[in-house]
C-alpha positions in Angstrom: -8.1 -4.1 -0.8 -6.1 -5.9 1.8 -2.3 -6.0 1.6 -0.4 -9.0 2.9 2.9 -7.8 4.4 4.7 -10.6 6.1 8.4 -10.0 5.4 9.5 -12.6 8.1 7.8 -15.5 6.3 9.8 -17.8 4.0 8.4 -18.2 0.5 6.5 -21.5 1.0 4.6 -20.4 4.1 4.0 -16.9 2.5 2.5 -18.6 -0.6 0.2 -20.8 1.6 -1.0 -17.8 3.5 -1.6 -15.8 0.4 -3.6 -18.6 -1.2 -5.7 -19.0 1.9 -6.4 -15.2 2.0 -7.3 -15.2 -1.7 -9.8 -17.9 -1.0 -11.3 -16.4 2.2 -11.3 -12.6 1.7 -14.2 -10.9 0.1 -11.9 -8.1 -1.2 -8.8 -8.1 -3.5 -5.5 -9.2 -2.0 -2.3 -7.3 -2.7 1.0 -9.0 -1.7 3.7 -6.8 -0.5 7.1 -7.0 -2.3 6.7 -10.5 -3.7 5.3 -10.5 -7.3 6.1 -14.2 -7.6 4.0 -15.1 -4.6 1.2 -12.8 -5.7 1.0 -14.4 -9.2 1.2 -17.9 -7.9 -1.4 -17.3 -5.2 -3.8 -15.8 -7.7 -3.8 -12.5 -5.8 -5.1 -9.3 -7.4 -1.7 -7.7 -7.4 1.5 -6.7 -5.7 2.8 -3.6 -4.0 6.5 -2.9 -4.8 9.0 -0.9 -2.7 11.9 1.0 -4.1 14.3 -2.0 -3.6 11.9 -4.6 -5.2 11.7 -5.7 -8.8 11.0 -2.8 -11.2 7.3 -2.3 -12.1 8.0 -2.8 -15.8 9.6 -6.2 -15.2 6.7 -7.3 -13.0 4.3 -6.3 -15.8 6.2 -8.6 -18.2 5.5 -11.6 -16.0 2.0 -10.7 -14.6 -1.3 -11.8 -16.0 -3.6 -9.2 -17.6 -5.4 -7.0 -15.1 -2.8 -7.6 -12.4 -2.6 -4.6 -10.1 0.8 -3.1 -9.4 1.4 -0.5 -6.8 4.6 1.3 -6.0 5.9 3.0 -2.9 7.1 6.6 -3.0 8.8 8.5 -0.2 10.7 11.1 -2.3 11.0 12.7 -5.7 13.8 10.3 -6.5 11.5 7.3 -6.2 8.9 8.6 -8.6 10.9 7.2 -11.6 10.3 3.7 -10.1 6.5 4.1 -10.5 6.4 4.0 -14.4 3.8 1.5 -15.4 2.2 1.2 -11.9 -1.5 1.5 -11.3 -1.2 3.5 -8.1 1.3 4.8 -5.6 1.5 4.5 -1.8 3.2 7.6 -0.5 4.5 8.2 3.0 5.1 8.1 5.8 2.6 11.0 6.2 3.1 11.0 10.0 5.6 9.3 12.3 5.0 5.5 12.5 6.4 2.7 14.5 5.0 0.0 12.1 8.0 0.2 9.8 11.5 0.9 11.1 12.9 2.2 7.9 9.9 4.4 6.9 11.9 7.7 7.1 10.9 11.1 8.3 7.2 12.1 8.3 6.3 14.0 5.1 3.1 15.6 6.3 -0.1 15.8 4.3 0.9 18.6 1.9 4.2 16.9 0.8 2.5 13.5 0.6 -0.1 14.9 -1.8 2.6 16.8 -3.8 4.4 13.5 -4.4 1.1 11.8 -5.4 0.5 14.5 -7.9 4.1 14.4 -9.2 3.7 10.6 -9.8 0.6 11.2 -12.1 -1.1 8.2 -10.5 -3.8 7.7 -8.0 -2.3 7.7 -4.6 -2.9 6.4 -1.1 -1.3 8.1 1.9 0.3 5.7 4.4 2.1 6.0 7.7 0.8 7.0 11.1 -2.8 7.5 9.9 -5.6 7.3 12.4 -9.3 8.2 12.6 -8.1 11.5 14.1 -5.8 12.6 11.3 -7.2 10.7 8.2 -9.6 13.5 7.2 -6.7 16.0 6.9 -4.9 13.7 4.4 -8.0 13.2 2.3 -8.8 17.0 2.4 -5.2 17.7 1.3 -5.9 15.6 -1.9 -4.9 12.0 -1.3 -7.2 9.5 -3.1 -7.2 7.1 -0.2 -5.4 5.9 2.9 -3.6 2.8 3.9 -3.4 1.8 7.6 -1.9 -0.8 9.8 -1.5 0.3 13.4 -5.0 1.9 13.4 -6.5 -1.6 12.8 -4.6 -3.6 15.4 -6.8 -3.5 18.5 -10.3 -3.8 17.0 -10.2 -3.9 13.2 -13.9 -3.7 12.5 -14.5 -0.7 14.8 -11.4 1.0 13.6 -12.4 0.5 9.9 -15.8 2.0 10.6 -14.2 5.0 12.4 -11.7 5.6 9.5 -14.5 5.4 6.9 -16.5 7.9 8.9 -13.5 10.2 9.4 -12.9 10.4 5.6 -16.5 10.6 4.7 -16.9 7.3 2.9 
């Protein structure tokens, strides 16, 4: 999956970008935060943060088969995941990609939160080809990365897949 995270874009340009990505990408597109844009663009789903619409309300609007992910960074946020398909938990490690990400949880706490949610979970935040294996070995179902892909996405993706054994 690819997640479109473009918080600075206004609704119209975000919708245009999402539609173009749905047309061009060979993998499912998930739109960050904006269920309305995801639905209108025909995206595969949405990833919701703690301050976004509740998962249950998005489910009431979304088409059948629509993927809904939810962010978790603490025990208190697990209640917001009811009805979600997966959780994104982090930050596992320190990250500069998101200014409000909070303190690093580490692999063990990340996996504990994934397990507490009762859902499949991807670890996110500061993950690189060097530390990705530790997160998977701790029990995360997958990883989500941003900074690791910035310089050379194709090479970085290969290195990450190799690091986690997939």
